[in-house]
N, CA and C atoms of all chains as a GROMACS GRO file, in nm:
protein
  615
    1MET      N    1   4.318   5.321  -0.865
    1MET     CA    2   4.289   5.380  -0.997
    1MET      C    3   4.179   5.298  -1.064
    2PRO      N    4   4.061   5.356  -1.085
    2PRO     CA    5   3.951   5.277  -1.139
    2PRO      C    6   3.971   5.241  -1.286
    3GLN      N    7   3.903   5.136  -1.322
    3GLN     CA    8   3.918   5.084  -1.456
    3GLN      C    9   3.790   5.110  -1.535
    4GLN      N   10   3.807   5.147  -1.659
    4GLN     CA   11   3.693   5.160  -1.749
    4GLN      C   12   3.696   5.043  -1.846
    5GLN      N   13   3.579   4.990  -1.871
    5GLN     CA   14   3.574   4.874  -1.958
    5GLN      C   15   3.457   4.886  -2.055
    6ILE      N   16   3.481   4.851  -2.178
    6ILE     CA   17   3.373   4.844  -2.277
    6ILE      C   18   3.370   4.703  -2.333
    7LYS      N   19   3.251   4.647  -2.334
    7LYS     CA   20   3.236   4.515  -2.393
    7LYS      C   21   3.151   4.527  -2.519
    8PHE      N   22   3.207   4.486  -2.631
    8PHE     CA   23   3.137   4.491  -2.759
    8PHE      C   24   3.096   4.350  -2.800
    9THR      N   25   2.975   4.338  -2.849
    9THR     CA   26   2.934   4.215  -2.915
    9THR      C   27   2.904   4.251  -3.060
   10ILE      N   28   2.984   4.195  -3.150
   10ILE     CA   29   2.968   4.225  -3.292
   10ILE      C   30   2.899   4.106  -3.356
   11ARG      N   31   2.773   4.125  -3.388
   11ARG     CA   32   2.696   4.012  -3.441
   11ARG      C   33   2.735   3.984  -3.585
   12GLN      N   34   2.688   3.871  -3.634
   12GLN     CA   35   2.727   3.825  -3.769
   12GLN      C   36   2.692   3.924  -3.878
   13ASP      N   37   2.587   4.002  -3.856
   13ASP     CA   38   2.547   4.097  -3.960
   13ASP      C   39   2.609   4.235  -3.938
   14GLY      N   40   2.702   4.244  -3.842
   14GLY     CA   41   2.770   4.371  -3.819
   14GLY      C   42   2.700   4.463  -3.719
   15THR      N   43   2.588   4.419  -3.665
   15THR     CA   44   2.524   4.499  -3.562
   15THR      C   45   2.605   4.487  -3.433
   16VAL      N   46   2.629   4.600  -3.370
   16VAL     CA   47   2.715   4.602  -3.252
   16VAL      C   48   2.634   4.635  -3.128
   17THR      N   49   2.653   4.557  -3.025
   17THR     CA   50   2.597   4.590  -2.894
   17THR      C   51   2.714   4.629  -2.805
   18GLU      N   52   2.693   4.734  -2.730
   18GLU     CA   53   2.804   4.793  -2.656
   18GLU      C   54   2.760   4.813  -2.512
   19GLU      N   55   2.841   4.766  -2.419
   19GLU     CA   56   2.812   4.790  -2.278
   19GLU      C   57   2.933   4.856  -2.215
   20VAL      N   58   2.908   4.960  -2.140
   20VAL     CA   59   3.018   5.034  -2.078
   20VAL      C   60   3.013   5.015  -1.927
   21PHE      N   61   3.126   4.982  -1.870
   21PHE     CA   62   3.137   4.958  -1.726
   21PHE      C   63   3.234   5.058  -1.663
   22GLY      N   64   3.205   5.095  -1.541
   22GLY     CA   65   3.301   5.174  -1.465
   22GLY      C   66   3.301   5.321  -1.499
   23VAL      N   67   3.200   5.365  -1.571
   23VAL     CA   68   3.192   5.506  -1.609
   23VAL      C   69   3.052   5.555  -1.577
   24VAL      N   70   3.045   5.673  -1.518
   24VAL     CA   71   2.912   5.725  -1.484
   24VAL      C   72   2.885   5.856  -1.558
   25GLY      N   73   2.758   5.882  -1.577
   25GLY     CA   74   2.714   6.011  -1.629
   25GLY      C   75   2.760   6.039  -1.770
   26ASN      N   76   2.781   6.165  -1.797
   26ASN     CA   77   2.810   6.210  -1.933
   26ASN      C   78   2.940   6.155  -1.988
   27GLU      N   79   3.035   6.129  -1.898
   27GLU     CA   80   3.165   6.082  -1.944
   27GLU      C   81   3.150   5.954  -2.027
   28CYS      N   82   3.052   5.875  -1.984
   28CYS     CA   83   3.024   5.751  -2.052
   28CYS      C   84   2.986   5.776  -2.198
   29GLU      N   85   2.900   5.874  -2.216
   29GLU     CA   86   2.856   5.904  -2.353
   29GLU      C   87   2.970   5.961  -2.435
   30ASN      N   88   3.054   6.040  -2.371
   30ASN     CA   89   3.166   6.096  -2.445
   30ASN      C   90   3.258   5.986  -2.498
   31ILE      N   91   3.278   5.885  -2.415
   31ILE     CA   92   3.368   5.778  -2.455
   31ILE      C   93   3.316   5.703  -2.576
   32THR      N   94   3.189   5.676  -2.577
   32THR     CA   95   3.135   5.590  -2.682
   32THR      C   96   3.083   5.666  -2.803
   33ARG      N   97   3.066   5.796  -2.788
   33ARG     CA   98   3.010   5.872  -2.900
   33ARG      C   99   3.100   5.863  -3.024
   34THR      N  100   3.230   5.868  -3.001
   34THR     CA  101   3.325   5.859  -3.112
   34THR      C  102   3.309   5.727  -3.185
   35ILE      N  103   3.300   5.621  -3.108
   35ILE     CA  104   3.287   5.489  -3.168
   35ILE      C  105   3.157   5.478  -3.247
   36GLU      N  106   3.051   5.526  -3.186
   36GLU     CA  107   2.920   5.516  -3.250
   36GLU      C  108   2.915   5.598  -3.379
   37LYS      N  109   2.976   5.713  -3.376
   37LYS     CA  110   2.980   5.799  -3.494
   37LYS      C  111   3.047   5.728  -3.610
   38LYS      N  112   3.158   5.661  -3.579
   38LYS     CA  113   3.233   5.597  -3.686
   38LYS      C  114   3.163   5.472  -3.737
   39LEU      N  115   3.090   5.406  -3.649
   39LEU     CA  116   3.029   5.279  -3.687
   39LEU      C  117   2.904   5.296  -3.769
   40GLY      N  118   2.817   5.385  -3.729
   40GLY     CA  119   2.692   5.396  -3.801
   40GLY      C  120   2.583   5.460  -3.720
   41THR      N  121   2.468   5.395  -3.718
   41THR     CA  122   2.351   5.453  -3.656
   41THR      C  123   2.322   5.383  -3.524
   42VAL      N  124   2.305   5.460  -3.420
   42VAL     CA  125   2.266   5.403  -3.292
   42VAL      C  126   2.116   5.377  -3.295
   43ASN      N  127   2.079   5.251  -3.285
   43ASN     CA  128   1.936   5.217  -3.289
   43ASN      C  129   1.871   5.231  -3.153
   44TYR      N  130   1.947   5.206  -3.050
   44TYR     CA  131   1.885   5.193  -2.919
   44TYR      C  132   1.989   5.222  -2.812
   45THR      N  133   1.955   5.305  -2.718
   45THR     CA  134   2.044   5.328  -2.606
   45THR      C  135   1.965   5.320  -2.477
   46GLU      N  136   2.014   5.241  -2.387
   46GLU     CA  137   1.949   5.229  -2.256
   46GLU      C  138   2.043   5.289  -2.153
   47VAL      N  139   1.993   5.383  -2.078
   47VAL     CA  140   2.075   5.443  -1.974
   47VAL      C  141   2.055   5.363  -1.846
   48LYS      N  142   2.165   5.315  -1.793
   48LYS     CA  143   2.159   5.235  -1.671
   48LYS      C  144   2.143   5.326  -1.549
   49PRO      N  145   2.094   5.273  -1.438
   49PRO     CA  146   2.073   5.356  -1.320
   49PRO      C  147   2.198   5.430  -1.275
   50GLU      N  148   2.314   5.370  -1.302
   50GLU     CA  149   2.440   5.432  -1.258
   50GLU      C  150   2.464   5.568  -1.324
   51TYR      N  151   2.395   5.590  -1.435
   51TYR     CA  152   2.409   5.718  -1.503
   51TYR      C  153   2.384   5.834  -1.408
   52TYR      N  154   2.292   5.812  -1.317
   52TYR     CA  155   2.252   5.920  -1.227
   52TYR      C  156   2.334   5.924  -1.099
   53ASN      N  157   2.422   5.827  -1.084
   53ASN     CA  158   2.504   5.822  -0.963
   53ASN      C  159   2.609   5.932  -0.963
   54ASN      N  160   2.646   5.968  -0.844
   54ASN     CA  161   2.761   6.055  -0.829
   54ASN      C  162   2.886   5.973  -0.858
   55VAL      N  163   2.989   6.039  -0.905
   55VAL     CA  164   3.112   5.968  -0.941
   55VAL      C  165   3.168   5.890  -0.822
   56THR      N  166   3.152   5.942  -0.704
   56THR     CA  167   3.210   5.876  -0.586
   56THR      C  168   3.138   5.745  -0.552
   57LEU      N  169   3.023   5.722  -0.610
   57LEU     CA  170   2.950   5.598  -0.582
   57LEU      C  171   2.988   5.486  -0.678
   58GLN      N  172   3.088   5.511  -0.756
   58GLN     CA  173   3.126   5.419  -0.860
   58GLN      C  174   3.155   5.277  -0.811
   59HIS      N  175   3.204   5.266  -0.687
   59HIS     CA  176   3.243   5.133  -0.638
   59HIS      C  177   3.124   5.045  -0.605
   60ASN      N  178   3.006   5.102  -0.607
   60ASN     CA  179   2.889   5.025  -0.567
   60ASN      C  180   2.826   4.944  -0.680
   61GLN      N  181   2.888   4.947  -0.793
   61GLN     CA  182   2.829   4.871  -0.903
   61GLN      C  183   2.823   4.724  -0.866
   62ASN      N  184   2.708   4.667  -0.879
   62ASN     CA  185   2.694   4.528  -0.836
   62ASN      C  186   2.686   4.431  -0.954
   63GLU      N  187   2.677   4.484  -1.074
   63GLU     CA  188   2.662   4.394  -1.188
   63GLU      C  189   2.797   4.356  -1.247
   64THR      N  190   2.898   4.433  -1.216
   64THR     CA  191   3.026   4.407  -1.280
   64THR      C  192   3.120   4.340  -1.182
   65GLN      N  193   3.131   4.210  -1.198
   65GLN     CA  194   3.210   4.132  -1.104
   65GLN      C  195   3.358   4.164  -1.114
   66GLU      N  196   3.401   4.214  -1.228
   66GLU     CA  197   3.544   4.236  -1.245
   66GLU      C  198   3.583   4.380  -1.212
   67GLN      N  199   3.493   4.451  -1.150
   67GLN     CA  200   3.515   4.593  -1.132
   67GLN      C  201   3.598   4.621  -1.008
   68THR      N  202   3.721   4.581  -1.011
   68THR     CA  203   3.809   4.609  -0.899
   68THR      C  204   3.871   4.746  -0.917
   69THR      N  205   3.908   4.805  -0.810
   69THR     CA  206   3.965   4.939  -0.820
   69THR      C  207   4.110   4.940  -0.776
   70THR      N  208   4.167   4.823  -0.772
   70THR     CA  209   4.309   4.817  -0.739
   70THR      C  210   4.391   4.844  -0.863
   71GLY      N  211   4.519   4.868  -0.845
   71GLY     CA  212   4.605   4.889  -0.960
   71GLY      C  213   4.615   5.037  -0.984
   72MET      N  214   2.788   4.972  -1.468
   72MET     CA  215   2.739   4.980  -1.606
   72MET      C  216   2.650   5.102  -1.619
   73SER      N  217   2.678   5.180  -1.720
   73SER     CA  218   2.598   5.300  -1.727
   73SER      C  219   2.546   5.331  -1.866
   74HIS      N  220   2.567   5.243  -1.957
   74HIS     CA  221   2.535   5.280  -2.095
   74HIS      C  222   2.533   5.153  -2.179
   75PHE      N  223   2.432   5.141  -2.259
   75PHE     CA  224   2.412   5.019  -2.336
   75PHE      C  225   2.350   5.059  -2.468
   76SER      N  226   2.418   5.031  -2.578
   76SER     CA  227   2.369   5.078  -2.708
   76SER      C  228   2.372   4.966  -2.811
   77THR      N  229   2.282   4.973  -2.904
   77THR     CA  230   2.287   4.886  -3.021
   77THR      C  231   2.308   4.973  -3.144
   78ILE      N  232   2.406   4.936  -3.223
   78ILE     CA  233   2.446   5.020  -3.335
   78ILE      C  234   2.443   4.938  -3.464
   79LYS      N  235   2.380   4.994  -3.564
   79LYS     CA  236   2.381   4.931  -3.696
   79LYS      C  237   2.498   4.986  -3.776
   80THR      N  238   2.584   4.894  -3.817
   80THR     CA  239   2.706   4.936  -3.887
   80THR      C  240   2.676   4.986  -4.028
   81LYS      N  241   2.744   5.094  -4.065
   81LYS     CA  242   2.736   5.145  -4.201
   81LYS      C  243   2.878   5.160  -4.255
   82LEU      N  244   2.895   5.125  -4.380
   82LEU     CA  245   3.028   5.131  -4.440
   82LEU      C  246   3.052   5.271  -4.492
   83LYS      N  247   3.127   5.349  -4.415
   83LYS     CA  248   3.147   5.489  -4.452
   83LYS      C  249   3.293   5.523  -4.478
   84ASN      N  250   3.382   5.443  -4.425
   84ASN     CA  251   3.523   5.477  -4.427
   84ASN      C  252   3.598   5.383  -4.520
   85LYS      N  253   3.654   5.440  -4.625
   85LYS     CA  254   3.718   5.356  -4.727
   85LYS      C  255   3.838   5.277  -4.675
   86PRO      N  256   3.934   5.341  -4.605
   86PRO     CA  257   4.048   5.262  -4.557
   86PRO      C  258   4.006   5.146  -4.466
   87GLN      N  259   3.903   5.168  -4.386
   87GLN     CA  260   3.860   5.060  -4.298
   87GLN      C  261   3.786   4.950  -4.374
   88LEU      N  262   3.716   4.990  -4.479
   88LEU     CA  263   3.652   4.890  -4.565
   88LEU      C  264   3.758   4.804  -4.632
   89VAL      N  265   3.862   4.868  -4.683
   89VAL     CA  266   3.973   4.794  -4.746
   89VAL      C  267   4.037   4.699  -4.645
   90GLU      N  268   4.060   4.750  -4.525
   90GLU     CA  269   4.121   4.669  -4.419
   90GLU      C  270   4.033   4.547  -4.386
   91ALA      N  271   3.903   4.572  -4.378
   91ALA     CA  272   3.810   4.463  -4.345
   91ALA      C  273   3.812   4.356  -4.454
   92LEU      N  274   3.813   4.398  -4.580
   92LEU     CA  275   3.815   4.301  -4.690
   92LEU      C  276   3.946   4.223  -4.691
   93GLU      N  277   4.055   4.291  -4.658
   93GLU     CA  278   4.184   4.221  -4.654
   93GLU      C  279   4.188   4.121  -4.538
   94MET      N  280   4.123   4.157  -4.427
   94MET     CA  281   4.115   4.062  -4.315
   94MET      C  282   4.037   3.938  -4.355
   95LEU      N  283   3.944   3.955  -4.447
   95LEU     CA  284   3.865   3.842  -4.496
   95LEU      C  285   3.934   3.770  -4.612
   96GLN      N  286   4.064   3.802  -4.630
   96GLN     CA  287   4.150   3.733  -4.728
   96GLN      C  288   4.116   3.768  -4.873
   97TYR      N  289   4.056   3.883  -4.896
   97TYR     CA  290   4.033   3.925  -5.034
   97TYR      C  291   4.148   4.014  -5.079
   98GLU      N  292   4.179   4.002  -5.206
   98GLU     CA  293   4.279   4.092  -5.264
   98GLU      C  294   4.206   4.217  -5.315
   99VAL      N  295   4.239   4.329  -5.256
   99VAL     CA  296   4.163   4.451  -5.282
   99VAL      C  297   4.235   4.538  -5.385
  100LYS      N  298   4.160   4.585  -5.482
  100LYS     CA  299   4.213   4.683  -5.577
  100LYS      C  300   4.124   4.806  -5.570
  101GLU      N  301   4.188   4.922  -5.580
  101GLU     CA  302   4.111   5.045  -5.569
  101GLU      C  303   4.085   5.106  -5.706
  102ASP      N  304   3.975   5.177  -5.715
  102ASP     CA  305   3.936   5.250  -5.836
  102ASP      C  306   3.940   5.162  -5.961
  103GLN      N  307   3.854   5.064  -5.962
  103GLN     CA  308   3.847   4.970  -6.074
  103GLN      C  309   3.720   4.992  -6.154
  104GLU      N  310   3.728   4.949  -6.279
  104GLU     CA  311   3.608   4.947  -6.362
  104GLU      C  312   3.559   4.803  -6.365
  105LEU      N  313   3.446   4.779  -6.304
  105LEU     CA  314   3.394   4.642  -6.298
  105LEU      C  315   3.330   4.605  -6.431
  106LYS      N  316   3.357   4.481  -6.472
  106LYS     CA  317   3.300   4.432  -6.599
  106LYS      C  318   3.214   4.310  -6.571
  107VAL      N  319   3.108   4.301  -6.646
  107VAL     CA  320   3.023   4.184  -6.634
  107VAL      C  321   3.075   4.076  -6.728
  108THR      N  322   3.101   3.959  -6.671
  108THR     CA  323   3.158   3.850  -6.752
  108THR      C  324   3.046   3.759  -6.802
  109GLY      N  325   3.080   3.670  -6.893
  109GLY     CA  326   2.982   3.573  -6.942
  109GLY      C  327   2.899   3.629  -7.057
  110ALA      N  328   2.824   3.538  -7.118
  110ALA     CA  329   2.749   3.574  -7.239
  110ALA      C  330   2.648   3.685  -7.214
  111HIS      N  331   2.584   3.680  -7.098
  111HIS     CA  332   2.480   3.780  -7.071
  111HIS      C  333   2.539   3.917  -7.041
  112GLY      N  334   2.672   3.920  -7.031
  112GLY     CA  335   2.737   4.049  -7.005
  112GLY      C  336   2.742   4.138  -7.128
  113ILE      N  337   2.715   4.079  -7.244
  113ILE     CA  338   2.721   4.158  -7.366
  113ILE      C  339   2.616   4.269  -7.360
  114GLY      N  340   2.662   4.388  -7.382
  114GLY     CA  341   2.568   4.501  -7.380
  114GLY      C  342   2.553   4.562  -7.242
  115HIS      N  343   2.603   4.495  -7.137
  115HIS     CA  344   2.596   4.554  -7.003
  115HIS      C  345   2.699   4.665  -6.990
  116GLU      N  346   2.666   4.762  -6.914
  116GLU     CA  347   2.762   4.869  -6.894
  116GLU      C  348   2.865   4.831  -6.788
  117THR      N  349   2.975   4.898  -6.792
  117THR     CA  350   3.073   4.879  -6.686
  117THR      C  351   3.042   4.978  -6.574
  118VAL      N  352   3.091   4.944  -6.455
  118VAL     CA  353   3.060   5.024  -6.336
  118VAL      C  354   3.190   5.062  -6.267
  119GLU      N  355   3.204   5.187  -6.232
  119GLU     CA  356   3.319   5.231  -6.155
  119GLU      C  357   3.302   5.190  -6.009
  120ALA      N  358   3.404   5.130  -5.952
  120ALA     CA  359   3.398   5.094  -5.811
  120ALA      C  360   3.526   5.143  -5.743
  121GLU      N  361   3.510   5.212  -5.632
  121GLU     CA  362   3.628   5.263  -5.561
  121GLU      C  363   3.708   5.152  -5.494
  122VAL      N  364   3.638   5.045  -5.460
  122VAL     CA  365   3.702   4.931  -5.395
  122VAL      C  366   3.652   4.806  -5.466
  123ALA      N  367   3.745   4.722  -5.514
  123ALA     CA  368   3.703   4.601  -5.585
  123ALA      C  369   3.778   4.480  -5.532
  124ILE      N  370   3.711   4.366  -5.531
  124ILE     CA  371   3.777   4.242  -5.488
  124ILE      C  372   3.775   4.137  -5.599
  125ALA      N  373   3.708   4.167  -5.709
  125ALA     CA  374   3.707   4.079  -5.825
  125ALA      C  375   3.668   4.164  -5.944
  126GLN      N  376   3.671   4.101  -6.062
  126GLN     CA  377   3.641   4.177  -6.183
  126GLN      C  378   3.497   4.228  -6.182
  127ASP      N  379   3.411   4.158  -6.110
  127ASP     CA  380   3.270   4.197  -6.110
  127ASP      C  381   3.212   4.210  -5.968
  128ILE      N  382   3.298   4.232  -5.869
  128ILE     CA  383   3.250   4.255  -5.732
  128ILE      C  384   3.325   4.375  -5.673
  129GLY      N  385   3.251   4.473  -5.630
  129GLY     CA  386   3.316   4.589  -5.572
  129GLY      C  387   3.221   4.672  -5.488
  130PHE      N  388   3.272   4.783  -5.441
  130PHE     CA  389   3.193   4.875  -5.360
  130PHE      C  390   3.208   5.015  -5.417
  131ARG      N  391   3.100   5.088  -5.421
  131ARG     CA  392   3.108   5.228  -5.459
  131ARG      C  393   3.026   5.310  -5.361
  132MET      N  394   3.066   5.435  -5.348
  132MET     CA  395   2.997   5.520  -5.250
  132MET      C  396   2.872   5.581  -5.312
  133ASP      N  397   2.764   5.570  -5.236
  133ASP     CA  398   2.641   5.637  -5.275
  133ASP      C  399   2.650   5.781  -5.222
  134PRO      N  400   2.662   5.878  -5.312
  134PRO     CA  401   2.684   6.016  -5.264
  134PRO      C  402   2.568   6.070  -5.181
  135ARG      N  403   2.449   6.011  -5.196
  135ARG     CA  404   2.335   6.061  -5.118
  135ARG      C  405   2.348   6.024  -4.971
  136THR      N  406   2.404   5.906  -4.946
  136THR     CA  407   2.411   5.858  -4.808
  136THR      C  408   2.552   5.864  -4.751
  137GLY      N  409   2.652   5.874  -4.839
  137GLY     CA  410   2.790   5.870  -4.792
  137GLY      C  411   2.834   5.730  -4.752
  138GLU      N  412   2.754   5.630  -4.790
  138GLU     CA  413   2.786   5.493  -4.753
  138GLU      C  414   2.828   5.413  -4.876
  139TYR      N  415   2.920   5.319  -4.852
  139TYR     CA  416   2.962   5.230  -4.959
  139TYR      C  417   2.860   5.119  -4.975
  140GLU      N  418   2.829   5.088  -5.101
  140GLU     CA  419   2.734   4.981  -5.128
  140GLU      C  420   2.797   4.882  -5.223
  141LEU      N  421   2.753   4.758  -5.212
  141LEU     CA  422   2.806   4.651  -5.295
  141LEU      C  423   2.754   4.666  -5.437
  142VAL      N  424   2.843   4.655  -5.534
  142VAL     CA  425   2.800   4.646  -5.673
  142VAL      C  426   2.853   4.516  -5.730
  143THR      N  427   2.765   4.438  -5.785
  143THR     CA  428   2.805   4.309  -5.841
  143THR      C  429   2.696   4.262  -5.936
  144ASP      N  430   2.728   4.156  -6.007
  144ASP     CA  431   2.628   4.093  -6.092
  144ASP      C  432   2.583   3.965  -6.022
  145LEU      N  433   2.460   3.964  -5.978
  145LEU     CA  434   2.412   3.850  -5.900
  145LEU      C  435   2.406   3.723  -5.985
  146GLU      N  436   2.395   3.739  -6.116
  146GLU     CA  437   2.388   3.620  -6.203
  146GLU      C  438   2.520   3.547  -6.209
  147THR      N  439   2.630   3.622  -6.198
  147THR     CA  440   2.760   3.557  -6.209
  147THR      C  441   2.829   3.547  -6.073
  148TRP      N  442   2.755   3.567  -5.967
  148TRP     CA  443   2.812   3.558  -5.832
  148TRP      C  444   2.872   3.420  -5.812
  149ASN      N  445   3.003   3.413  -5.792
  149ASN     CA  446   3.070   3.282  -5.784
  149ASN      C  447   3.148   3.265  -5.655
  150GLN      N  448   3.115   3.346  -5.555
  150GLN     CA  449   3.184   3.332  -5.428
  150GLN      C  450   3.128   3.209  -5.353
  151PRO      N  451   3.210   3.150  -5.263
  151PRO     CA  452   3.163   3.030  -5.193
  151PRO      C  453   3.046   3.055  -5.097
  152ILE      N  454   3.020   3.179  -5.065
  152ILE     CA  455   2.907   3.209  -4.975
  152ILE      C  456   2.805   3.296  -5.049
  153PRO      N  457   2.677   3.287  -5.010
  153PRO     CA  458   2.576   3.370  -5.075
  153PRO      C  459   2.605   3.518  -5.054
  154VAL      N  460   2.550   3.599  -5.142
  154VAL     CA  461   2.582   3.742  -5.141
  154VAL      C  462   2.538   3.808  -5.009
  155GLU      N  463   2.426   3.764  -4.953
  155GLU     CA  464   2.378   3.822  -4.827
  155GLU      C  465   2.478   3.795  -4.714
  156ARG      N  466   2.528   3.672  -4.714
  156ARG     CA  467   2.626   3.632  -4.612
  156ARG      C  468   2.757   3.710  -4.631
  157PHE      N  469   2.793   3.732  -4.755
  157PHE     CA  470   2.914   3.810  -4.785
  157PHE      C  471   2.900   3.952  -4.727
  158ILE      N  472   2.784   4.015  -4.751
  158ILE     CA  473   2.764   4.151  -4.700
  158ILE      C  474   2.771   4.152  -4.547
  159ASP      N  475   2.709   4.051  -4.485
  159ASP     CA  476   2.714   4.042  -4.339
  159ASP      C  477   2.858   4.031  -4.289
  160LYS      N  478   2.935   3.944  -4.354
  160LYS     CA  479   3.074   3.924  -4.311
  160LYS      C  480   3.155   4.052  -4.323
  161VAL      N  481   3.132   4.125  -4.433
  161VAL     CA  482   3.203   4.251  -4.452
  161VAL      C  483   3.163   4.351  -4.343
  162ASN      N  484   3.033   4.359  -4.316
  162ASN     CA  485   2.985   4.449  -4.210
  162ASN      C  486   3.044   4.413  -4.075
  163GLN      N  487   3.049   4.285  -4.045
  163GLN     CA  488   3.101   4.242  -3.916
  163GLN      C  489   3.250   4.275  -3.903
  164GLN      N  490   3.323   4.247  -4.008
  164GLN     CA  491   3.467   4.272  -4.005
  164GLN      C  492   3.497   4.422  -4.002
  165TYR      N  493   3.415   4.497  -4.076
  165TYR     CA  494   3.430   4.643  -4.077
  165TYR      C  495   3.405   4.700  -3.937
  166ALA      N  496   3.300   4.650  -3.871
  166ALA     CA  497   3.271   4.695  -3.735
  166ALA      C  498   3.386   4.660  -3.642
  167ARG      N  499   3.440   4.539  -3.658
  167ARG     CA  500   3.550   4.494  -3.572
  167ARG      C  501   3.673   4.583  -3.591
  168MET      N  502   3.709   4.610  -3.716
  168MET     CA  503   3.826   4.693  -3.742
  168MET      C  504   3.804   4.835  -3.691
  169THR      N  505   3.683   4.887  -3.713
  169THR     CA  506   3.653   5.023  -3.667
  169THR      C  507   3.666   5.034  -3.516
  170ILE      N  508   3.613   4.937  -3.445
  170ILE     CA  509   3.621   4.939  -3.299
  170ILE      C  510   3.767   4.928  -3.254
  171HIS      N  511   3.840   4.834  -3.312
  171HIS     CA  512   3.981   4.817  -3.274
  171HIS      C  513   4.058   4.948  -3.291
  172ASN      N  514   4.043   5.010  -3.409
  172ASN     CA  515   4.119   5.132  -3.437
  172ASN      C  516   4.077   5.247  -3.346
  173THR      N  517   3.947   5.257  -3.321
  173THR     CA  518   3.897   5.370  -3.243
  173THR      C  519   3.937   5.360  -3.096
  174VAL      N  520   3.919   5.242  -3.036
  174VAL     CA  521   3.948   5.231  -2.893
  174VAL      C  522   4.099   5.240  -2.867
  175LYS      N  523   4.178   5.197  -2.964
  175LYS     CA  524   4.324   5.208  -2.949
  175LYS      C  525   4.363   5.355  -2.941
  176ASP      N  526   4.304   5.435  -3.028
  176ASP     CA  527   4.331   5.580  -3.026
  176ASP      C  528   4.288   5.644  -2.894
  177MET      N  529   4.189   5.585  -2.829
  177MET     CA  530   4.138   5.641  -2.704
  177MET      C  531   4.210   5.586  -2.582
  178GLY      N  532   4.311   5.505  -2.603
  178GLY     CA  533   4.391   5.456  -2.492
  178GLY      C  534   4.342   5.326  -2.430
  179PHE      N  535   4.248   5.261  -2.496
  179PHE     CA  536   4.200   5.132  -2.445
  179PHE      C  537   4.291   5.020  -2.496
  180GLN      N  538   4.297   4.914  -2.416
  180GLN     CA  539   4.372   4.796  -2.459
  180GLN      C  540   4.277   4.678  -2.466
  181VAL      N  541   4.301   4.593  -2.564
  181VAL     CA  542   4.216   4.475  -2.579
  181VAL      C  543   4.246   4.376  -2.467
  182GLU      N  544   4.144   4.342  -2.391
  182GLU     CA  545   4.164   4.241  -2.287
  182GLU      C  546   4.138   4.102  -2.342
  183GLU      N  547   4.028   4.087  -2.412
  183GLU     CA  548   4.004   3.958  -2.476
  183GLU      C  549   3.913   3.974  -2.595
  184GLU      N  550   3.924   3.878  -2.685
  184GLU     CA  551   3.843   3.877  -2.805
  184GLU      C  552   3.810   3.731  -2.839
  185TRP      N  553   3.683   3.703  -2.850
  185TRP     CA  554   3.640   3.566  -2.874
  185TRP      C  555   3.544   3.560  -2.991
  186GLU      N  556   3.557   3.457  -3.070
  186GLU     CA  557   3.451   3.430  -3.168
  186GLU      C  558   3.359   3.327  -3.105
  187MET      N  559   3.231   3.362  -3.095
  187MET     CA  560   3.135   3.278  -3.026
  187MET      C  561   3.077   3.172  -3.120
  188ILE      N  562   3.008   3.076  -3.061
  188ILE     CA  563   2.952   2.966  -3.141
  188ILE      C  564   2.854   3.017  -3.246
  189ASP      N  565   2.781   3.123  -3.212
  189ASP     CA  566   2.682   3.176  -3.307
  189ASP      C  567   2.744   3.267  -3.413
  190GLY      N  568   2.878   3.276  -3.413
  190GLY     CA  569   2.944   3.356  -3.517
  190GLY      C  570   2.968   3.501  -3.477
  191SER      N  571   2.914   3.542  -3.363
  191SER     CA  572   2.939   3.679  -3.319
  191SER      C  573   3.078   3.689  -3.256
  192ILE      N  574   3.127   3.812  -3.246
  192ILE     CA  575   3.258   3.836  -3.187
  192ILE      C  576   3.237   3.914  -3.058
  193GLU      N  577   3.298   3.868  -2.950
  193GLU     CA  578   3.293   3.942  -2.824
  193GLU      C  579   3.429   4.004  -2.798
  194LEU      N  580   3.429   4.134  -2.781
  194LEU     CA  581   3.554   4.208  -2.766
  194LEU      C  582   3.545   4.292  -2.639
  195THR      N  583   3.640   4.273  -2.549
  195THR     CA  584   3.642   4.349  -2.424
  195THR      C  585   3.769   4.433  -2.419
  196VAL      N  586   3.751   4.562  -2.394
  196VAL     CA  587   3.866   4.652  -2.386
  196VAL      C  588   3.865   4.728  -2.254
  197ASN      N  589   3.982   4.763  -2.205
  197ASN     CA  590   3.998   4.830  -2.076
  197ASN      C  591   4.085   4.953  -2.088
  198ARG      N  592   4.063   5.045  -1.997
  198ARG     CA  593   4.166   5.147  -1.974
  198ARG      C  594   4.156   5.194  -1.829
  199TRP      N  595   4.268   5.240  -1.779
  199TRP     CA  596   4.274   5.285  -1.641
  199TRP      C  597   4.258   5.436  -1.637
  200ILE      N  598   4.169   5.483  -1.554
  200ILE     CA  599   4.153   5.628  -1.539
  200ILE      C  600   4.273   5.680  -1.462
  201GLY      N  601   4.327   5.789  -1.508
  201GLY     CA  602   4.440   5.846  -1.437
  201GLY      C  603   4.573   5.805  -1.495
  202SER      N  604   4.570   5.715  -1.592
  202SER     CA  605   4.695   5.683  -1.660
  202SER      C  606   4.728   5.795  -1.758
  203SER      N  607   4.842   5.785  -1.820
  203SER     CA  608   4.889   5.898  -1.900
  203SER      C  609   4.810   5.917  -2.028
  204VAL      N  610   4.740   5.811  -2.071
  204VAL     CA  611   4.664   5.824  -2.195
  204VAL      C  612   4.527   5.882  -2.166
  205ASP      N  613   4.472   5.948  -2.261
  205ASP     CA  614   4.339   6.009  -2.246
  205ASP      C  615   4.230   5.910  -2.284
   0.00000   0.00000   0.00000
């Protein structure tokens, strides 16, 4: 069962940086859109290469060391 | 990793603003009339504030933007931190509370939360796909 993870960095002035792991494509945007709507204005969004991956390629993420699919 | 965003926090939600101020150890009163104290306050008008933390410090909603803004008298500002720092702290705490409440509703659980040396907060949340929560 794969794990989804979001890492937030909330800076001293309330600016939030958000990184989403373990989610590909549109689902990723769906997950965070709610949060972004409630928080404020999205200044910048960078789409990672995984956005274009097929869901079945999810295990190939190389940047997320904690991305185990056990459990 | 498939998504990376930077978001500027805006104070739009009153209950979360109240919660954030309470987390910062302020005693919050709602719907107060703020008064300017001191000699120079003579002749100053009073201001309605939906959320107040002192007789002369509060927040009111700007109907044009839908955002809460700080209303205070800078001359009598007597908080231990400068007003700019106060606004930053409120924004940071508001963002933290908003994220906590939102991800909980979405079935995420907090894995870890750290306050970093630079004063930022790092919050990591997880959820398992296929579990009973959405």
